C-alpha positions as CSV (number, residue, x, y, z in Angstrom):
1,M,-211.6,176.1,112.7
2,D,-212.7,174.7,109.5
3,E,-209.2,173.7,108.7
4,Q,-209.1,171.7,112.1
5,F,-212.4,169.7,111.2
6,Q,-210.9,169.1,107.9
7,N,-207.8,167.5,108.9
8,Y,-209.7,165.3,111.3
9,V,-212.2,164.2,108.7
10,D,-209.4,163.7,106.3
11,G,-207.8,161.4,109.0
12,I,-211.0,159.6,109.4
13,M,-211.3,158.9,105.5
14,R,-207.9,157.6,105.4
15,E,-209.2,154.5,107.1
16,V,-212.0,154.1,104.7
17,V,-212.0,152.4,101.2
18,C,-214.6,153.3,98.8
19,R,-215.2,155.4,95.8
20,D,-214.1,158.9,95.8
21,E,-217.5,160.3,95.4
22,Q,-218.8,158.2,98.3
23,K,-215.9,159.6,100.5
24,A,-216.6,163.0,99.6
25,E,-220.5,162.7,100.6
26,I,-219.4,161.0,103.7
27,A,-216.7,163.7,104.5
28,E,-219.3,166.4,103.8
29,E,-221.8,164.9,106.1
30,M,-219.5,164.5,108.8
31,H,-218.1,168.0,108.6
32,D,-222.1,169.2,108.7
33,H,-222.3,167.1,112.1
34,L,-219.0,168.4,113.3
35,Q,-220.5,172.0,112.8
36,L,-223.7,171.6,114.2
37,L,-222.0,170.0,117.4
38,K,-219.7,173.0,117.6
39,A,-222.7,175.3,117.4
40,E,-224.5,173.4,120.2
41,Y,-221.4,173.8,122.4
42,M,-221.0,177.6,121.5
43,E,-224.7,178.0,122.3
44,A,-224.0,176.3,125.8
45,G,-221.3,179.1,126.5
46,K,-218.1,177.6,125.2
47,T,-215.7,179.3,123.0
48,E,-215.2,178.6,119.4
49,Q,-211.9,176.9,120.0
50,Q,-213.3,174.9,123.1
51,A,-216.4,174.3,121.1
52,A,-214.5,172.8,118.1
53,Q,-212.5,170.3,120.3
54,L,-215.5,169.3,122.1
55,A,-217.2,168.4,118.9
56,I,-213.9,166.6,117.8
57,S,-213.8,164.5,121.0
58,A,-217.4,163.7,120.9
59,F,-217.0,162.1,117.5
60,G,-214.1,160.0,118.7
61,Q,-210.5,159.3,117.5
62,K,-209.9,159.2,114.0
63,K,-208.6,155.7,113.5
64,Q,-211.3,154.3,115.5
65,V,-214.1,156.2,113.6
66,G,-212.6,155.4,110.4
67,R,-212.3,151.5,110.9
68,Q,-216.0,151.7,112.2
69,L,-217.2,153.8,109.2
70,Q,-215.4,151.0,107.1
71,K,-217.2,148.1,108.8
72,E,-220.4,149.8,108.1
73,L,-219.9,150.6,104.3
74,F,-218.4,146.8,103.9
75,P,-218.7,144.8,106.8
76,H,-216.9,141.9,104.8
77,L,-213.8,143.3,103.6
78,Q,-211.5,141.8,106.0
79,L,-212.8,138.4,105.2
80,L,-212.5,139.2,101.4
81,K,-209.0,140.1,101.9
82,W,-208.2,136.7,103.5
83,I,-210.0,134.9,100.8
84,S,-208.2,136.7,98.0
85,S,-205.0,136.3,99.7
86,G,-205.7,132.7,100.2
87,L,-206.5,132.0,96.8
88,C,-203.3,133.9,95.5
89,L,-201.2,131.7,97.7
90,F,-203.0,128.6,96.7
91,I,-202.2,129.3,93.0
92,A,-198.8,130.4,93.8
93,Y,-198.1,127.1,95.4
94,F,-199.0,125.2,92.3
95,L,-197.4,127.5,90.0
96,L,-194.1,127.1,92.0
97,K,-194.7,123.5,92.3
98,Q,-194.9,123.0,88.5
99,G,-191.9,125.4,87.8
100,L,-189.6,123.2,90.3
101,A,-191.0,120.2,88.7
102,L,-189.8,121.3,85.1
103,Q,-186.6,122.5,86.5
104,Q,-185.6,119.2,87.9
105,M,-186.7,117.8,84.8
106,G,-184.2,119.6,83.0
107,T,-183.9,118.4,79.3
108,D,-183.8,114.8,80.2
109,V,-186.9,113.8,78.1
110,D,-187.6,111.1,75.8
111,G,-189.0,112.1,72.3
112,E,-189.0,115.2,70.7
113,G,-190.6,117.2,73.6
114,I,-193.3,117.3,76.5
115,G,-196.7,118.7,77.1
116,I,-197.3,121.2,80.0
117,H,-200.3,121.3,81.8
118,F,-201.5,123.8,84.7
119,F,-204.4,122.4,86.7
120,I,-206.9,121.1,83.8
121,F,-205.3,123.6,81.1
122,E,-203.0,122.4,78.7
123,V,-200.2,125.2,78.5
124,N,-198.5,123.7,75.4
125,D,-198.6,120.0,74.1
126,R,-195.2,120.0,72.5
127,V,-192.2,121.7,74.1
128,P,-189.0,121.3,73.0
129,E,-186.1,119.9,75.3
130,E,-184.3,123.2,75.0
131,N,-187.5,125.4,76.0
132,I,-188.2,123.4,79.2
133,P,-186.1,125.6,81.5
134,H,-187.4,128.8,79.9
135,Y,-191.1,127.3,80.9
136,A,-189.8,126.5,84.3
137,L,-188.6,129.9,84.8
138,R,-191.9,131.4,83.8
139,F,-193.7,129.1,86.2
140,L,-191.7,130.1,89.0
141,T,-191.8,133.9,88.1
142,A,-195.6,133.5,88.0
143,G,-195.7,132.0,91.4
144,V,-193.5,134.7,93.1
145,A,-195.8,137.3,91.6
146,M,-198.9,135.3,92.9
147,M,-197.3,135.3,96.5
148,W,-196.7,139.3,96.2
149,L,-200.2,139.7,94.7
150,S,-201.4,137.6,98.0
151,L,-199.7,140.4,100.3
152,L,-201.0,143.7,98.1
153,V,-204.8,142.8,98.9
154,F,-203.8,143.9,102.3
155,N,-202.5,147.5,101.0
156,K,-204.8,150.5,101.6
157,K,-203.4,152.1,98.3
158,V,-204.0,149.1,96.3
159,L,-207.6,148.8,97.9
160,N,-208.4,152.3,97.0
161,Y,-207.3,151.8,93.2
162,I,-209.3,148.6,93.0
163,A,-212.4,150.7,94.6
164,Q,-212.5,153.4,91.8
165,I,-212.4,151.0,88.9
Protein backbone atom coordinates (compact mmCIF):
# COMPACT_ATOMS: atom_id res chain seq x y z
CA MET A 1 0.00 0.00 0.00
CA ASP A 2 2.86 2.38 0.66
CA GLU A 3 3.69 2.21 -3.05
CA GLN A 4 0.16 3.31 -3.89
CA PHE A 5 0.47 6.30 -1.55
CA GLN A 6 3.95 7.06 -2.88
CA ASN A 7 2.71 7.13 -6.49
CA TYR A 8 -0.19 9.34 -5.47
CA VAL A 9 2.01 11.79 -3.56
CA ASP A 10 4.58 11.84 -6.40
CA GLY A 11 1.77 12.78 -8.80
CA ILE A 12 0.80 15.67 -6.56
CA MET A 13 4.38 16.86 -6.17
CA ARG A 14 4.85 16.97 -9.98
CA GLU A 15 2.50 19.95 -9.96
CA VAL A 16 4.53 21.83 -7.36
CA VAL A 17 7.52 24.08 -8.04
CA CYS A 18 9.76 24.49 -4.99
CA ARG A 19 13.10 23.32 -3.60
CA ASP A 20 13.73 19.58 -3.35
CA GLU A 21 14.05 19.75 0.44
CA GLN A 22 10.70 21.48 0.73
CA LYS A 23 9.12 18.95 -1.66
CA ALA A 24 10.45 16.07 0.44
CA GLU A 25 9.04 17.63 3.62
CA ILE A 26 5.62 18.19 2.08
CA ALA A 27 5.57 14.70 0.56
CA GLU A 28 6.42 13.12 3.91
CA GLU A 29 3.68 15.10 5.64
CA MET A 30 1.13 14.07 2.99
CA HIS A 31 2.19 10.45 3.31
CA ASP A 32 1.69 10.66 7.09
CA HIS A 33 -1.79 12.14 6.63
CA LEU A 34 -2.70 9.40 4.17
CA GLN A 35 -1.49 6.75 6.62
CA LEU A 36 -3.61 8.31 9.40
CA LEU A 37 -6.68 8.40 7.17
CA LYS A 38 -6.10 4.81 6.16
CA ALA A 39 -5.84 3.77 9.82
CA GLU A 40 -9.12 5.56 10.61
CA TYR A 41 -10.91 3.76 7.77
CA MET A 42 -9.47 0.41 8.88
CA GLU A 43 -10.71 1.06 12.44
CA ALA A 44 -14.13 1.69 10.94
CA GLY A 45 -14.05 -1.83 9.50
CA LYS A 46 -12.69 -1.32 5.98
CA THR A 47 -10.09 -3.64 4.46
CA GLU A 48 -6.58 -2.33 3.96
CA GLN A 49 -7.17 -1.94 0.20
CA GLN A 50 -10.50 -0.16 0.70
CA ALA A 51 -9.03 2.07 3.40
CA ALA A 52 -6.15 3.11 1.13
CA GLN A 53 -8.53 3.91 -1.73
CA LEU A 54 -10.82 5.91 0.56
CA ALA A 55 -7.86 7.85 1.98
CA ILE A 56 -6.71 8.79 -1.52
CA SER A 57 -10.28 9.71 -2.53
CA ALA A 58 -10.63 11.91 0.55
CA PHE A 59 -7.46 13.78 -0.39
CA GLY A 60 -8.69 14.57 -3.91
CA GLN A 61 -7.38 14.35 -7.46
CA LYS A 62 -3.61 14.61 -7.86
CA LYS A 63 -3.53 17.55 -10.28
CA GLN A 64 -6.11 19.52 -8.36
CA VAL A 65 -4.39 18.98 -5.00
CA GLY A 66 -1.00 19.80 -6.54
CA ARG A 67 -2.21 23.03 -8.10
CA GLN A 68 -3.88 24.11 -4.89
CA LEU A 69 -0.71 23.33 -2.96
CA GLN A 70 1.30 25.40 -5.47
CA LYS A 71 -1.06 28.33 -4.95
CA GLU A 72 -0.59 28.04 -1.20
CA LEU A 73 3.21 27.89 -1.44
CA PHE A 74 3.64 30.65 -4.00
CA PRO A 75 0.36 32.43 -4.75
CA HIS A 76 1.81 34.87 -7.29
CA LEU A 77 3.70 32.40 -9.48
CA GLN A 78 1.33 32.76 -12.44
CA LEU A 79 1.54 36.56 -12.31
CA LEU A 80 5.33 36.39 -12.09
CA LYS A 81 5.42 34.10 -15.13
CA TRP A 82 3.35 36.54 -17.18
CA ILE A 83 5.40 39.55 -16.09
CA SER A 84 8.68 37.77 -16.86
CA SER A 85 7.38 36.62 -20.22
CA GLY A 86 6.14 40.13 -21.06
CA LEU A 87 9.48 41.65 -20.13
CA CYS A 88 11.33 39.15 -22.31
CA LEU A 89 9.02 39.87 -25.24
CA PHE A 90 9.46 43.62 -24.71
CA ILE A 91 13.24 43.29 -24.89
CA ALA A 92 12.96 40.85 -27.83
CA TYR A 93 10.92 43.38 -29.78
CA PHE A 94 13.58 46.07 -29.44
CA LEU A 95 16.42 43.66 -30.18
CA LEU A 96 14.68 42.54 -33.36
CA LYS A 97 13.84 46.13 -34.28
CA GLN A 98 17.49 47.17 -33.88
CA GLY A 99 18.68 44.13 -35.86
CA LEU A 100 16.31 44.85 -38.73
CA ALA A 101 17.27 48.54 -38.76
CA LEU A 102 20.95 47.60 -38.98
CA GLN A 103 20.20 45.01 -41.65
CA GLN A 104 18.30 47.55 -43.75
CA MET A 105 21.11 50.05 -43.33
CA GLY A 106 23.54 47.54 -44.77
CA THR A 107 26.89 49.10 -45.52
CA ASP A 108 25.54 52.38 -46.87
CA VAL A 109 27.14 54.67 -44.30
CA ASP A 110 28.85 58.03 -44.42
CA GLY A 111 32.29 58.19 -42.90
CA GLU A 112 34.26 55.40 -41.27
CA GLY A 113 31.43 53.71 -39.37
CA ILE A 114 28.48 54.18 -37.06
CA GLY A 115 27.72 54.12 -33.37
CA ILE A 116 25.29 51.43 -32.19
CA HIS A 117 23.06 51.94 -29.15
CA PHE A 118 20.53 49.73 -27.45
CA PHE A 119 18.13 51.58 -25.16
CA ILE A 120 20.44 53.92 -23.25
CA PHE A 121 23.51 51.73 -23.63
CA GLU A 122 26.22 52.33 -26.14
CA VAL A 123 27.16 48.99 -27.68
CA ASN A 124 29.98 50.33 -29.83
CA ASP A 125 30.79 53.89 -30.82
CA ARG A 126 32.58 53.07 -34.05
CA VAL A 127 31.45 50.03 -36.01
CA PRO A 128 33.17 49.77 -39.38
CA GLU A 129 30.92 49.40 -42.43
CA GLU A 130 31.88 45.78 -43.06
CA ASN A 131 30.87 44.76 -39.50
CA ILE A 132 27.36 46.23 -39.56
CA PRO A 133 25.77 43.01 -40.96
CA HIS A 134 27.43 41.02 -38.16
CA TYR A 135 25.95 43.33 -35.54
CA ALA A 136 22.55 43.06 -37.25
CA LEU A 137 22.74 39.26 -37.08
CA ARG A 138 23.73 39.36 -33.41
CA PHE A 139 20.79 41.62 -32.52
CA LEU A 140 18.39 39.40 -34.48
CA THR A 141 19.77 36.26 -32.81
CA ALA A 142 19.47 37.84 -29.36
CA GLY A 143 15.88 38.87 -30.17
CA VAL A 144 14.92 35.34 -31.15
CA ALA A 145 16.63 33.97 -28.03
CA MET A 146 14.63 36.38 -25.84
CA MET A 147 11.42 35.23 -27.55
CA TRP A 148 12.29 31.62 -26.67
CA LEU A 149 13.10 32.67 -23.12
CA SER A 150 9.65 34.25 -22.82
CA LEU A 151 8.15 30.80 -23.48
CA LEU A 152 10.51 28.91 -21.18
CA VAL A 153 9.18 30.63 -18.06
CA PHE A 154 6.05 28.49 -18.45
CA ASN A 155 7.97 25.18 -18.55
CA LYS A 156 7.82 23.24 -15.25
CA LYS A 157 11.25 21.68 -15.70
CA VAL A 158 12.81 25.12 -16.14
CA LEU A 159 10.93 26.48 -13.13
CA ASN A 160 12.03 23.53 -11.01
CA TYR A 161 15.62 24.14 -12.06
CA ILE A 162 15.33 27.83 -11.17
CA ALA A 163 13.79 26.94 -7.80
CA GLN A 164 16.89 24.88 -6.96
CA ILE A 165 19.24 27.82 -7.54
